[in-house]
C-alpha angles and dihedrals in degrees: 000000000000118000090241097054091043093054093046093048089052093044087052090054089243086138085070105236107216099216101054118099124187099284088045093053092048089049092048093049095036093219134018114207107245111174086118110040097200091052089045090052090049088053087068093046092056091051095047143052103215109017118120134197088255088060090058095046089049091053090054093047093048090048095235086128126023132208112225144133108289139148114017088007089284126137110261139163113251139167112264090234090058098047098083099055092038091053091048088062102037098031102082094056090043091052094051091050094047092049089050093049094044090056089047088057092056099257114127126207150082129259088262091059100034105044096062090056089050093048093046091049092053107029113109094358105101118223114344127193117234092260091049092049089047091055093050092047091052091047087059096053098267107109108197133161137178118356092353085077092056093044089053090052089049089052089053090048092052086062095045096255106107136045129165120259130210116308116256108280123252112270094028122103109276093019113193095017115133123249134214126216142178106267099221091045094050097041100034096239139048117278101247132144121249088195133076119233096267093048090047092052090048089049089048093052094045096049094042090054091049088061101032113028131169090057145124137234087259089059090053093049092051093048096044100038089230123133114269090247092062089048089051090048092055091049092051092050091058098035092120092063097046135091119209115220134200109283096037097279124131140210134187112270111255092035112134104246092211099054107015089237122138116241119220093257090052100049110130120227113243140179095255120073092197095063110122124208116230119247131188135065136297120275115282115254111276091016108165123220130182102216118200126234114286093018119177090233088072097032101042102085138039095255135022093217113146090019103059123026114231089236090063100039098102092049086064101032109029094164136252090096091296120141110175130219108266140204110237118202121176090342094305126105109243104171147329133264140201136192123223114167111301095349127086109195120203119201107195118200089223134042093271138113108235116213100241105138096105092046091047090053089050092051087054091046091052095048091049095242108153096210137087110253121241107226115210124190115209115205115239114256122230108282092007112185094011 
């Protein structure tokens, strides 16, 4: 395994630090992509040894993590104490995009006219489904249907007014559907940043490197959706705590070069007192991981070079916003996988049988399925992934 891959695997907690619970992992990673809640839950599984899907759902209900629009204007799980300063950085671009899409959906207005209706629809109501929110918006003179409702919620989120609540519980009408909630009602306080812009950029750079080093400012810009100049500003503001590596990458000073894990003397000071530092060792050579769709290991840097061969890129990312679940061996993507009932199907890129049985069983354990999975290997087709 290359040093770069080994460090990034450990920085991403793919060595499975035993002491980190759901909030600890979110704090360690800064944000966990959560546009697909099942994939997001499985991102915790692959970074732990004992967590369950119920643990993730409990953390959402208990508000120790929150689902909201974050980096790149995409839904992520974040710590409530990080939401204010992250929103101060990502919110302006999110608001511009939301206003544009709201107009495309046939709803006219500016933030000054639209936001009061969104707040009145949500305030004091608890979590509302999209349909319920749409009904309340219409009753307040803002007729909105379909995706316009989601974009109005995103506009509210860009101003710290809206977050997502827990999904509708199994067995209830609309089970699994997302809900939207007034941010201050849900979190107990308004979503505001206690940091000025420079301190926010410095914190972003520090926390990004904690979860992604070795990395560059261009990697941070790609991950966050911020302009490269902002990423470089964050880098410059923490330059005294960075080590430059051969090849132009950087890591936080005090990080173990063999594992990517911070030492006590190298622990960065963050805004959240509850952030835990990973402990343990780097993944063993040839360690196998079943990564979920949209995993940070594929989204966390500007390129996927050294991790995913160009010849197989389309098998993983066929377009249309799809990023498939993947099989990771020794830090390299070697295939994709899918789940259908009791069968987990592996599609290797090459003619090989990937040793995924233990991982497959752990996926079923995490999801609470009391059966042993049947693992099926699909032979690669000619020109697979090209």
